[in-house]
Backbone as a chain_set.jsonl record, in Angstrom:
{"seq": "MNIKEQYNSLKKKILNLQTKLAKLQNDCSHVGHSRIARCDVGNYDPNNDCYWHECECNDCGKRWRESQK", "coords": {"N": [[0.852, -1.173, 0.0], [0.636, 2.145, -0.932], [1.77, 5.476, 0.068], [-0.286, 7.406, -0.32], [-2.603, 5.797, -0.354], [-2.482, 4.741, 2.235], [-2.761, 7.091, 3.675], [-5.37, 7.917, 2.898], [-6.82, 5.766, 3.931], [-6.363, 6.055, 6.688], [-7.534, 8.588, 7.081], [-10.243, 7.984, 6.606], [-10.749, 6.284, 8.784], [-10.338, 8.063, 10.917], [-12.385, 9.943, 10.435], [-14.618, 8.284, 10.807], [-14.318, 7.646, 13.55], [-14.512, 10.228, 14.643], [-17.163, 10.818, 14.03], [-18.485, 8.889, 15.583], [-17.706, 9.758, 18.133], [-18.91, 12.32, 18.219], [-21.616, 11.566, 18.193], [-21.768, 10.16, 20.609], [-21.212, 12.283, 22.396], [-23.418, 13.907, 21.892], [-25.449, 12.282, 22.845], [-24.933, 12.212, 25.528], [-25.833, 13.266, 28.826], [-24.527, 15.21, 30.229], [-24.314, 15.518, 33.017], [-22.367, 15.806, 35.062], [-20.921, 18.192, 34.483], [-18.436, 20.814, 34.313], [-18.288, 24.337, 35.034], [-17.156, 27.48, 34.178], [-17.028, 30.87, 34.859], [-16.593, 33.5, 32.596], [-15.384, 36.592, 31.102], [-15.33, 39.529, 29.011], [-14.456, 42.559, 29.442], [-14.343, 46.171, 29.927], [-14.181, 47.482, 27.574], [-14.079, 50.152, 25.149], [-16.629, 50.904, 24.347], [-19.149, 50.138, 26.46], [-21.283, 48.518, 25.705], [-20.18, 46.517, 24.251], [-19.07, 44.799, 26.033], [-18.945, 41.47, 27.273], [-20.252, 38.441, 28.7], [-19.844, 35.087, 29.685], [-20.152, 31.494, 30.154], [-17.754, 28.965, 30.271], [-18.034, 25.665, 29.522], [-17.48, 22.212, 30.332], [-17.856, 18.793, 29.882], [-17.261, 16.281, 32.177], [-17.52, 13.621, 31.703], [-17.852, 12.955, 28.893], [-16.18, 14.72, 27.582], [-16.987, 16.863, 26.013], [-16.989, 20.287, 25.026], [-18.346, 23.55, 25.505], [-19.91, 26.809, 25.166], [-21.864, 29.013, 27.166], [-24.094, 31.703, 27.277], [-24.09, 34.421, 29.64], [-26.329, 36.012, 30.051]], "CA": [[0.0, 0.0, 0.0], [1.474, 3.341, -1.02], [1.52, 6.527, 1.048], [-1.601, 8.014, -0.546], [-3.618, 4.832, 0.074], [-2.418, 4.704, 3.693], [-3.33, 8.37, 4.123], [-6.821, 7.863, 2.694], [-7.347, 4.789, 4.877], [-6.34, 6.677, 8.013], [-8.53, 9.664, 7.094], [-11.55, 7.35, 6.743], [-10.853, 5.8, 10.164], [-10.472, 9.247, 11.768], [-13.74, 10.469, 10.219], [-15.529, 7.344, 11.445], [-14.212, 7.831, 14.996], [-15.049, 11.549, 14.978], [-18.616, 10.695, 13.948], [-18.907, 8.142, 16.766], [-17.504, 10.625, 19.29], [-19.945, 13.354, 18.184], [-22.873, 10.93, 18.591], [-21.656, 9.901, 22.038], [-21.325, 13.559, 23.092], [-24.802, 14.378, 21.757], [-26.295, 11.416, 23.657], [-24.563, 12.399, 26.929], [-26.669, 14.24, 29.531], [-23.6, 16.192, 30.79], [-24.711, 15.724, 34.408], [-21.241, 16.236, 35.893], [-20.069, 19.139, 33.758], [-17.891, 21.955, 35.047], [-18.686, 25.62, 34.458], [-16.284, 28.572, 34.615], [-17.502, 32.17, 34.386], [-15.601, 34.294, 31.859], [-15.904, 37.862, 30.616], [-14.49, 40.454, 28.245], [-14.993, 43.857, 29.855], [-13.415, 47.292, 29.847], [-14.137, 47.973, 26.206], [-14.398, 51.564, 24.979], [-18.095, 50.935, 24.37], [-19.604, 49.099, 27.391], [-22.212, 47.593, 25.043], [-19.394, 45.421, 23.687], [-18.686, 43.879, 27.097], [-19.716, 40.228, 27.207], [-20.091, 37.501, 29.798], [-20.236, 33.738, 29.285], [-19.623, 30.363, 30.912], [-17.101, 27.892, 29.509], [-18.473, 24.401, 30.11], [-16.846, 20.983, 29.85], [-18.398, 17.585, 30.494], [-16.209, 15.414, 32.696], [-17.758, 12.254, 31.232], [-17.645, 12.748, 27.451], [-15.166, 15.636, 27.076], [-17.543, 17.926, 25.172], [-16.811, 21.656, 25.505], [-19.252, 24.503, 24.884], [-20.074, 28.085, 25.855], [-23.219, 29.463, 27.442], [-24.162, 33.139, 27.564], [-24.477, 34.767, 31.008], [-27.294, 37.118, 29.945]], "C": [[0.904, 1.245, 0.0], [1.027, 4.39, 0.005], [0.113, 7.116, 0.895], [-2.722, 7.084, -0.085], [-3.655, 4.739, 1.598], [-3.061, 5.955, 4.287], [-4.849, 8.332, 4.03], [-7.479, 6.888, 3.665], [-7.412, 5.377, 6.282], [-7.377, 7.788, 8.126], [-9.942, 9.098, 7.269], [-11.774, 6.881, 8.177], [-11.063, 6.971, 11.128], [-11.881, 9.815, 11.654], [-14.778, 9.593, 10.909], [-15.511, 7.528, 12.968], [-14.748, 9.188, 15.437], [-16.574, 11.534, 14.961], [-19.157, 9.972, 15.174], [-18.781, 8.998, 18.022], [-18.572, 11.71, 19.357], [-21.289, 12.772, 18.617], [-22.875, 10.662, 20.086], [-21.851, 11.195, 22.838], [-22.743, 14.125, 23.007], [-25.765, 13.563, 22.617], [-26.057, 11.615, 25.158], [-25.454, 13.466, 27.57], [-25.835, 15.33, 30.209], [-23.932, 16.535, 32.243], [-23.565, 16.308, 35.234], [-20.348, 17.252, 35.222], [-19.582, 20.265, 34.674], [-18.234, 23.233, 34.288], [-17.798, 26.711, 35.039], [-16.805, 29.87, 34.002], [-16.349, 32.928, 33.742], [-16.236, 35.602, 31.418], [-14.85, 38.592, 29.789], [-15.069, 41.836, 28.506], [-13.925, 44.934, 29.719], [-13.261, 47.827, 28.439], [-14.503, 49.455, 26.169], [-15.906, 51.776, 25.027], [-18.583, 49.817, 25.296], [-20.615, 48.133, 26.791], [-21.492, 46.406, 24.428], [-18.881, 44.461, 24.755], [-19.536, 42.619, 26.985], [-19.313, 39.289, 28.339], [-20.576, 36.128, 29.335], [-19.68, 32.723, 30.267], [-18.947, 29.415, 29.924], [-17.414, 26.595, 30.236], [-17.698, 23.24, 29.501], [-17.429, 19.808, 30.613], [-17.239, 16.682, 30.919], [-16.352, 13.969, 32.22], [-17.368, 12.066, 29.769], [-16.627, 13.703, 26.837], [-15.677, 16.768, 26.207], [-17.312, 19.279, 25.837], [-17.78, 22.567, 24.765], [-19.295, 25.764, 25.724], [-21.545, 28.388, 26.033], [-23.172, 30.925, 27.795], [-24.602, 33.353, 29.012], [-25.529, 35.868, 31.032], [-28.071, 37.341, 31.182]], "O": [[1.811, 1.372, 0.823], [0.036, 4.205, 0.711], [-0.593, 7.299, 1.887], [-3.693, 7.544, 0.516], [-4.732, 4.668, 2.19], [-3.803, 5.886, 5.267], [-5.537, 8.68, 4.989], [-8.572, 7.153, 4.167], [-8.411, 5.21, 6.982], [-8.031, 7.918, 9.161], [-10.75, 9.67, 8.0], [-12.861, 7.057, 8.727], [-11.875, 6.88, 12.049], [-12.504, 10.135, 12.666], [-15.713, 10.103, 11.525], [-16.565, 7.563, 13.602], [-15.372, 9.292, 16.492], [-17.207, 12.177, 15.798], [-20.167, 10.384, 15.744], [-19.66, 8.965, 18.884], [-19.091, 11.996, 20.436], [-22.032, 13.431, 19.345], [-23.875, 10.909, 20.76], [-22.569, 11.205, 23.838], [-23.215, 14.755, 23.953], [-26.783, 14.085, 23.071], [-26.896, 11.225, 25.97], [-25.792, 14.459, 26.926], [-26.406, 16.294, 30.721], [-23.845, 17.693, 32.652], [-23.787, 17.22, 36.03], [-19.128, 17.188, 35.372], [-20.225, 20.612, 35.664], [-18.442, 23.22, 33.075], [-17.7, 26.849, 36.258], [-16.999, 29.964, 32.79], [-15.25, 32.983, 34.295], [-17.46, 35.723, 31.361], [-13.655, 38.307, 29.865], [-16.047, 42.239, 27.876], [-12.762, 44.647, 29.437], [-12.309, 48.55, 28.146], [-15.171, 49.949, 27.076], [-16.395, 52.707, 25.667], [-18.443, 48.645, 24.947], [-20.793, 47.032, 27.313], [-22.12, 45.395, 24.114], [-18.318, 43.417, 24.425], [-20.715, 42.693, 26.641], [-18.197, 39.34, 28.856], [-21.604, 36.025, 28.668], [-18.841, 33.05, 31.106], [-19.502, 29.104, 28.87], [-17.1, 26.44, 31.416], [-17.313, 23.268, 28.332], [-17.489, 19.823, 31.842], [-16.357, 16.364, 30.122], [-15.41, 13.183, 32.323], [-16.64, 11.131, 29.435], [-16.24, 13.52, 25.683], [-14.881, 17.562, 25.706], [-17.423, 19.408, 27.057], [-18.018, 22.4, 23.569], [-18.789, 25.796, 26.845], [-22.37, 28.07, 25.177], [-22.293, 31.351, 28.543], [-25.386, 32.572, 29.55], [-25.586, 36.608, 32.014], [-28.914, 38.236, 31.228]]}, "num_chains": 1, "name": "protein.A"}
């Protein structure tokens, strides 16, 4: 098997695993997730200040952001 065939084979395996991981993360209830408050303040225009939570599930590893509105 040449380099290109090996590359294509590995890419297919990676895509398959990424698809399985995304399904697992979507099925997870994220019960034990951690949440850290973050912000970007002190802007010239206070309307541009923003606040959010960075979340990470300790079970499935999914990361996401939630607005602190």
